[in-house]
ChimeraX commands (.cxc) that place a marker at each C-alpha (Angstrom):
marker #1 position 0.15,0.07,-0.04 radius 0.5
marker #1 position 1.36,3.41,-0.56 radius 0.5
marker #1 position -0.26,6.84,0.30 radius 0.5
marker #1 position 0.56,10.69,-0.11 radius 0.5
marker #1 position -0.46,12.76,2.83 radius 0.5
marker #1 position -0.26,16.25,4.19 radius 0.5
marker #1 position -0.44,16.32,8.10 radius 0.5
marker #1 position -4.20,15.39,8.34 radius 0.5
marker #1 position -5.33,14.40,4.84 radius 0.5
marker #1 position -4.80,11.43,2.78 radius 0.5
marker #1 position -5.01,12.67,-0.98 radius 0.5
marker #1 position -3.85,9.27,-2.59 radius 0.5
marker #1 position -3.49,5.43,-1.73 radius 0.5
marker #1 position -3.23,2.60,-3.49 radius 0.5
marker #1 position -3.74,-1.12,-2.24 radius 0.5
marker #1 position -2.57,-4.04,-4.13 radius 0.5
marker #1 position -3.19,-6.77,-4.65 radius 0.5
marker #1 position -6.90,-7.01,-3.98 radius 0.5
marker #1 position -9.21,-9.89,-3.65 radius 0.5
marker #1 position -9.95,-10.79,-7.07 radius 0.5
marker #1 position -6.85,-9.38,-8.58 radius 0.5
marker #1 position -5.62,-5.83,-9.60 radius 0.5
marker #1 position -5.49,-2.76,-7.45 radius 0.5
marker #1 position -7.91,-0.24,-5.80 radius 0.5
marker #1 position -6.71,3.42,-5.45 radius 0.5
marker #1 position -8.26,6.59,-4.03 radius 0.5
marker #1 position -7.26,10.18,-5.20 radius 0.5
marker #1 position -8.83,12.91,-3.60 radius 0.5
marker #1 position -9.30,16.12,-5.80 radius 0.5
marker #1 position -11.18,18.92,-4.43 radius 0.5
marker #1 position -11.59,20.46,-7.97 radius 0.5
marker #1 position -12.74,18.77,-11.31 radius 0.5
marker #1 position -10.29,17.04,-13.39 radius 0.5
marker #1 position -9.81,19.90,-16.08 radius 0.5
marker #1 position -7.18,20.90,-18.06 radius 0.5
marker #1 position -7.05,24.29,-16.21 radius 0.5
marker #1 position -6.68,22.64,-12.87 radius 0.5
marker #1 position -3.65,20.51,-13.90 radius 0.5
marker #1 position -0.98,22.52,-12.07 radius 0.5
marker #1 position 2.26,21.68,-10.22 radius 0.5
marker #1 position 2.59,21.58,-7.10 radius 0.5
marker #1 position -0.77,19.72,-6.50 radius 0.5
marker #1 position -1.76,20.74,-3.05 radius 0.5
marker #1 position -3.25,18.31,-0.37 radius 0.5
marker #1 position -5.37,20.25,2.03 radius 0.5
marker #1 position -8.54,20.28,3.90 radius 0.5
marker #1 position -8.59,24.22,3.59 radius 0.5
marker #1 position -8.22,24.89,-0.03 radius 0.5
marker #1 position -9.15,23.68,-3.26 radius 0.5
marker #1 position -6.69,21.11,-4.33 radius 0.5
marker #1 position -5.20,21.13,-7.91 radius 0.5
marker #1 position -4.01,17.96,-9.51 radius 0.5
marker #1 position -1.25,17.07,-11.94 radius 0.5
marker #1 position -0.38,13.98,-14.45 radius 0.5
marker #1 position 2.56,13.28,-11.96 radius 0.5
marker #1 position 0.01,12.14,-9.62 radius 0.5
marker #1 position -1.69,9.99,-12.16 radius 0.5
marker #1 position 1.70,8.31,-13.19 radius 0.5
marker #1 position 2.14,7.45,-9.48 radius 0.5
marker #1 position -0.82,5.44,-9.73 radius 0.5
marker #1 position 0.03,4.09,-13.20 radius 0.5
marker #1 position 3.72,3.11,-12.31 radius 0.5
marker #1 position 2.64,1.20,-9.20 radius 0.5
marker #1 position 4.15,-2.27,-9.02 radius 0.5
marker #1 position 2.77,-5.17,-7.14 radius 0.5
marker #1 position 3.34,-8.70,-6.54 radius 0.5
marker #1 position 0.51,-10.72,-8.24 radius 0.5
marker #1 position 1.13,-13.76,-6.35 radius 0.5
marker #1 position -1.28,-15.11,-3.75 radius 0.5
marker #1 position -0.34,-13.69,-0.32 radius 0.5
marker #1 position 0.75,-16.60,1.84 radius 0.5
marker #1 position 2.08,-16.17,5.54 radius 0.5
marker #1 position 5.32,-17.79,6.31 radius 0.5
marker #1 position 5.57,-20.73,8.65 radius 0.5
marker #1 position 7.70,-20.11,11.89 radius 0.5
marker #1 position 10.33,-22.09,10.53 radius 0.5
marker #1 position 10.51,-20.30,7.33 radius 0.5
marker #1 position 10.30,-16.99,8.93 radius 0.5
marker #1 position 13.11,-17.72,11.32 radius 0.5
marker #1 position 15.32,-19.32,8.82 radius 0.5
marker #1 position 15.02,-16.59,6.21 radius 0.5
marker #1 position 15.37,-13.14,7.91 radius 0.5
marker #1 position 15.69,-11.24,11.09 radius 0.5
marker #1 position 12.41,-9.04,10.70 radius 0.5
marker #1 position 8.95,-9.37,9.13 radius 0.5
marker #1 position 9.76,-6.40,7.09 radius 0.5
marker #1 position 12.70,-7.99,5.70 radius 0.5
marker #1 position 10.83,-11.31,5.05 radius 0.5
marker #1 position 8.27,-9.54,2.89 radius 0.5
marker #1 position 11.05,-7.58,1.01 radius 0.5
marker #1 position 12.77,-10.67,0.41 radius 0.5
marker #1 position 9.46,-12.29,-1.05 radius 0.5
marker #1 position 8.81,-9.40,-3.02 radius 0.5
marker #1 position 12.33,-9.41,-4.74 radius 0.5
marker #1 position 11.76,-13.29,-5.22 radius 0.5
marker #1 position 8.43,-12.30,-6.94 radius 0.5
marker #1 position 9.89,-9.83,-9.26 radius 0.5
marker #1 position 12.85,-12.19,-10.25 radius 0.5
marker #1 position 10.12,-15.04,-11.10 radius 0.5
marker #1 position 8.10,-12.61,-13.19 radius 0.5
marker #1 position 5.11,-12.26,-10.78 radius 0.5
marker #1 position 5.16,-8.52,-10.64 radius 0.5
marker #1 position 2.68,-6.18,-12.34 radius 0.5
marker #1 position 2.58,-2.73,-13.41 radius 0.5
marker #1 position -0.84,-1.16,-13.14 radius 0.5
marker #1 position -0.51,0.89,-16.43 radius 0.5
marker #1 position -4.23,1.65,-16.76 radius 0.5
marker #1 position -7.58,1.36,-14.58 radius 0.5
marker #1 position -10.59,-0.49,-16.00 radius 0.5
marker #1 position -13.10,1.79,-13.87 radius 0.5
marker #1 position -12.85,5.12,-12.15 radius 0.5
marker #1 position -15.41,6.63,-9.89 radius 0.5
marker #1 position -15.68,10.40,-10.67 radius 0.5
marker #1 position -17.21,11.74,-7.81 radius 0.5
marker #1 position -18.21,15.68,-8.25 radius 0.5
marker #1 position -16.68,17.38,-5.29 radius 0.5
marker #1 position -19.90,19.45,-4.55 radius 0.5
marker #1 position -18.81,20.64,-0.86 radius 0.5
marker #1 position -15.70,22.34,-2.53 radius 0.5
marker #1 position -17.45,23.75,-5.67 radius 0.5
marker #1 position -20.29,26.25,-6.22 radius 0.5
marker #1 position -23.37,24.36,-7.30 radius 0.5
marker #1 position -23.32,26.77,-10.49 radius 0.5
marker #1 position -19.58,25.86,-11.38 radius 0.5
marker #1 position -20.69,22.12,-12.03 radius 0.5
marker #1 position -23.97,22.89,-13.58 radius 0.5
marker #1 position -22.18,22.78,-16.98 radius 0.5
marker #1 position -21.97,19.54,-19.53 radius 0.5
marker #1 position -18.85,20.97,-21.00 radius 0.5
marker #1 position -16.85,20.66,-17.48 radius 0.5
marker #1 position -18.36,17.25,-16.81 radius 0.5
marker #1 position -17.41,15.84,-20.20 radius 0.5
marker #1 position -13.95,17.47,-20.15 radius 0.5
marker #1 position -13.49,15.61,-16.37 radius 0.5
marker #1 position -14.71,12.44,-18.22 radius 0.5
marker #1 position -12.23,12.76,-20.99 radius 0.5
marker #1 position -9.43,13.98,-18.67 radius 0.5
marker #1 position -10.06,10.67,-16.57 radius 0.5
marker #1 position -10.01,8.59,-19.37 radius 0.5
marker #1 position -6.76,10.12,-20.74 radius 0.5
marker #1 position -4.94,10.23,-17.59 radius 0.5
marker #1 position -5.60,6.90,-15.95 radius 0.5
marker #1 position -7.00,4.92,-18.83 radius 0.5
marker #1 position -10.41,4.18,-17.46 radius 0.5
marker #1 position -13.01,2.76,-19.95 radius 0.5
marker #1 position -15.67,2.93,-17.58 radius 0.5
marker #1 position -16.29,6.13,-15.68 radius 0.5
marker #1 position -19.04,6.28,-13.07 radius 0.5
marker #1 position -20.46,9.41,-12.03 radius 0.5
marker #1 position -22.64,9.12,-8.84 radius 0.5
marker #1 position -25.48,12.00,-8.78 radius 0.5
marker #1 position -25.02,14.47,-5.73 radius 0.5
marker #1 position -26.61,13.52,-2.71 radius 0.5
marker #1 position -28.81,15.96,-0.65 radius 0.5
marker #1 position -27.12,16.67,2.51 radius 0.5
marker #1 position -24.88,19.52,3.69 radius 0.5
marker #1 position -24.54,20.99,0.30 radius 0.5
marker #1 position -28.26,21.86,0.14 radius 0.5
marker #1 position -28.86,25.09,2.57 radius 0.5
marker #1 position -32.12,26.26,0.79 radius 0.5
marker #1 position -34.89,25.46,-1.39 radius 0.5
marker #1 position -32.86,27.21,-4.31 radius 0.5
marker #1 position -29.75,24.75,-3.63 radius 0.5
marker #1 position -32.31,21.92,-3.82 radius 0.5
marker #1 position -33.32,22.83,-7.06 radius 0.5
marker #1 position -29.85,23.47,-8.49 radius 0.5
marker #1 position -28.70,19.94,-6.96 radius 0.5
marker #1 position -31.64,18.38,-8.75 radius 0.5
marker #1 position -30.91,20.22,-12.04 radius 0.5
marker #1 position -27.22,19.11,-11.77 radius 0.5
marker #1 position -28.39,15.41,-11.37 radius 0.5
marker #1 position -30.43,15.77,-14.36 radius 0.5
marker #1 position -27.51,16.91,-16.12 radius 0.5
marker #1 position -25.17,14.08,-14.81 radius 0.5
marker #1 position -27.84,11.47,-16.20 radius 0.5
marker #1 position -28.11,13.19,-19.35 radius 0.5
marker #1 position -24.26,13.44,-19.94 radius 0.5
marker #1 position -24.14,9.76,-18.99 radius 0.5
marker #1 position -26.80,9.03,-21.61 radius 0.5
marker #1 position -25.26,10.93,-24.13 radius 0.5
marker #1 position -21.81,9.43,-23.53 radius 0.5
marker #1 position -23.51,5.98,-23.58 radius 0.5
marker #1 position -25.32,6.75,-26.72 radius 0.5
marker #1 position -22.14,7.92,-28.72 radius 0.5
marker #1 position -20.01,4.83,-27.97 radius 0.5
marker link #1:1,2 radius 0.2
marker link #1:2,3 radius 0.2
marker link #1:3,4 radius 0.2
marker link #1:4,5 radius 0.2
marker link #1:5,6 radius 0.2
marker link #1:6,7 radius 0.2
marker link #1:7,8 radius 0.2
marker link #1:8,9 radius 0.2
marker link #1:9,10 radius 0.2
marker link #1:10,11 radius 0.2
marker link #1:11,12 radius 0.2
marker link #1:12,13 radius 0.2
marker link #1:13,14 radius 0.2
marker link #1:14,15 radius 0.2
marker link #1:15,16 radius 0.2
marker link #1:16,17 radius 0.2
marker link #1:17,18 radius 0.2
marker link #1:18,19 radius 0.2
marker link #1:19,20 radius 0.2
marker link #1:20,21 radius 0.2
marker link #1:21,22 radius 0.2
marker link #1:22,23 radius 0.2
marker link #1:23,24 radius 0.2
marker link #1:24,25 radius 0.2
marker link #1:25,26 radius 0.2
marker link #1:26,27 radius 0.2
marker link #1:27,28 radius 0.2
marker link #1:28,29 radius 0.2
marker link #1:29,30 radius 0.2
marker link #1:30,31 radius 0.2
marker link #1:31,32 radius 0.2
marker link #1:32,33 radius 0.2
marker link #1:33,34 radius 0.2
marker link #1:34,35 radius 0.2
marker link #1:35,36 radius 0.2
marker link #1:36,37 radius 0.2
marker link #1:37,38 radius 0.2
marker link #1:38,39 radius 0.2
marker link #1:39,40 radius 0.2
marker link #1:40,41 radius 0.2
marker link #1:41,42 radius 0.2
marker link #1:42,43 radius 0.2
marker link #1:43,44 radius 0.2
marker link #1:44,45 radius 0.2
marker link #1:45,46 radius 0.2
marker link #1:46,47 radius 0.2
marker link #1:47,48 radius 0.2
marker link #1:48,49 radius 0.2
marker link #1:49,50 radius 0.2
marker link #1:50,51 radius 0.2
marker link #1:51,52 radius 0.2
marker link #1:52,53 radius 0.2
marker link #1:53,54 radius 0.2
marker link #1:54,55 radius 0.2
marker link #1:55,56 radius 0.2
marker link #1:56,57 radius 0.2
marker link #1:57,58 radius 0.2
marker link #1:58,59 radius 0.2
marker link #1:59,60 radius 0.2
marker link #1:60,61 radius 0.2
marker link #1:61,62 radius 0.2
marker link #1:62,63 radius 0.2
marker link #1:63,64 radius 0.2
marker link #1:64,65 radius 0.2
marker link #1:65,66 radius 0.2
marker link #1:66,67 radius 0.2
marker link #1:67,68 radius 0.2
marker link #1:68,69 radius 0.2
marker link #1:69,70 radius 0.2
marker link #1:70,71 radius 0.2
marker link #1:71,72 radius 0.2
marker link #1:72,73 radius 0.2
marker link #1:73,74 radius 0.2
marker link #1:74,75 radius 0.2
marker link #1:75,76 radius 0.2
marker link #1:76,77 radius 0.2
marker link #1:77,78 radius 0.2
marker link #1:78,79 radius 0.2
marker link #1:79,80 radius 0.2
marker link #1:80,81 radius 0.2
marker link #1:81,82 radius 0.2
marker link #1:82,83 radius 0.2
marker link #1:83,84 radius 0.2
marker link #1:84,85 radius 0.2
marker link #1:85,86 radius 0.2
marker link #1:86,87 radius 0.2
marker link #1:87,88 radius 0.2
marker link #1:88,89 radius 0.2
marker link #1:89,90 radius 0.2
marker link #1:90,91 radius 0.2
marker link #1:91,92 radius 0.2
marker link #1:92,93 radius 0.2
marker link #1:93,94 radius 0.2
marker link #1:94,95 radius 0.2
marker link #1:95,96 radius 0.2
marker link #1:96,97 radius 0.2
marker link #1:97,98 radius 0.2
marker link #1:98,99 radius 0.2
marker link #1:99,100 radius 0.2
marker link #1:100,101 radius 0.2
marker link #1:101,102 radius 0.2
marker link #1:102,103 radius 0.2
marker link #1:103,104 radius 0.2
marker link #1:104,105 radius 0.2
marker link #1:105,106 radius 0.2
marker link #1:106,107 radius 0.2
marker link #1:107,108 radius 0.2
marker link #1:108,109 radius 0.2
marker link #1:109,110 radius 0.2
marker link #1:110,111 radius 0.2
marker link #1:111,112 radius 0.2
marker link #1:112,113 radius 0.2
marker link #1:113,114 radius 0.2
marker link #1:114,115 radius 0.2
marker link #1:115,116 radius 0.2
marker link #1:116,117 radius 0.2
marker link #1:117,118 radius 0.2
marker link #1:118,119 radius 0.2
marker link #1:119,120 radius 0.2
marker link #1:120,121 radius 0.2
marker link #1:121,122 radius 0.2
marker link #1:122,123 radius 0.2
marker link #1:123,124 radius 0.2
marker link #1:124,125 radius 0.2
marker link #1:125,126 radius 0.2
marker link #1:126,127 radius 0.2
marker link #1:127,128 radius 0.2
marker link #1:128,129 radius 0.2
marker link #1:129,130 radius 0.2
marker link #1:130,131 radius 0.2
marker link #1:131,132 radius 0.2
marker link #1:132,133 radius 0.2
marker link #1:133,134 radius 0.2
marker link #1:134,135 radius 0.2
marker link #1:135,136 radius 0.2
marker link #1:136,137 radius 0.2
marker link #1:137,138 radius 0.2
marker link #1:138,139 radius 0.2
marker link #1:139,140 radius 0.2
marker link #1:140,141 radius 0.2
marker link #1:141,142 radius 0.2
marker link #1:142,143 radius 0.2
marker link #1:143,144 radius 0.2
marker link #1:144,145 radius 0.2
marker link #1:145,146 radius 0.2
marker link #1:146,147 radius 0.2
marker link #1:147,148 radius 0.2
marker link #1:148,149 radius 0.2
marker link #1:149,150 radius 0.2
marker link #1:150,151 radius 0.2
marker link #1:151,152 radius 0.2
marker link #1:152,153 radius 0.2
marker link #1:153,154 radius 0.2
marker link #1:154,155 radius 0.2
marker link #1:155,156 radius 0.2
marker link #1:156,157 radius 0.2
marker link #1:157,158 radius 0.2
marker link #1:158,159 radius 0.2
marker link #1:159,160 radius 0.2
marker link #1:160,161 radius 0.2
marker link #1:161,162 radius 0.2
marker link #1:162,163 radius 0.2
marker link #1:163,164 radius 0.2
marker link #1:164,165 radius 0.2
marker link #1:165,166 radius 0.2
marker link #1:166,167 radius 0.2
marker link #1:167,168 radius 0.2
marker link #1:168,169 radius 0.2
marker link #1:169,170 radius 0.2
marker link #1:170,171 radius 0.2
marker link #1:171,172 radius 0.2
marker link #1:172,173 radius 0.2
marker link #1:173,174 radius 0.2
marker link #1:174,175 radius 0.2
marker link #1:175,176 radius 0.2
marker link #1:176,177 radius 0.2
marker link #1:177,178 radius 0.2
marker link #1:178,179 radius 0.2
marker link #1:179,180 radius 0.2
marker link #1:180,181 radius 0.2
marker link #1:181,182 radius 0.2
marker link #1:182,183 radius 0.2
marker link #1:183,184 radius 0.2
marker link #1:184,185 radius 0.2
view
């Protein structure tokens, strides 16, 4: 597992291998994945909107992991081969790479693109062009051929009847974008 954090915030993490094979990753971005937000450095913060950059995506795509099944060592094997558990697992990883059991992520099959409604104004997200660009950018930077965009929930982002109407409108827009992308394939 790998993670990139600031003092109190996890911005990126990846776990591998996971049950069923492959990896699972989390990338916290408090803005849309748009070209205009692709900036260096990318900040990891609870206080400010976070930019993203393609170097972060490459961290995920270049992640190497052992594809063999995790097998706990016997006491005899552990005592014979290493002084510490960390050293044992490092030896196991090296042996796995030598036998060709190493994988590199390269692309993700699926991405869940959650609109960061708590960080962005509702009016900013109410734009099909921005949502489409976020979908295209997600595909381009992580290779995901399936992108899931959940509709916005109704909780602390709705402070008035007008907000309720905007969230409902954004949810209709998300469904419309999904239909248009699906029909164009």
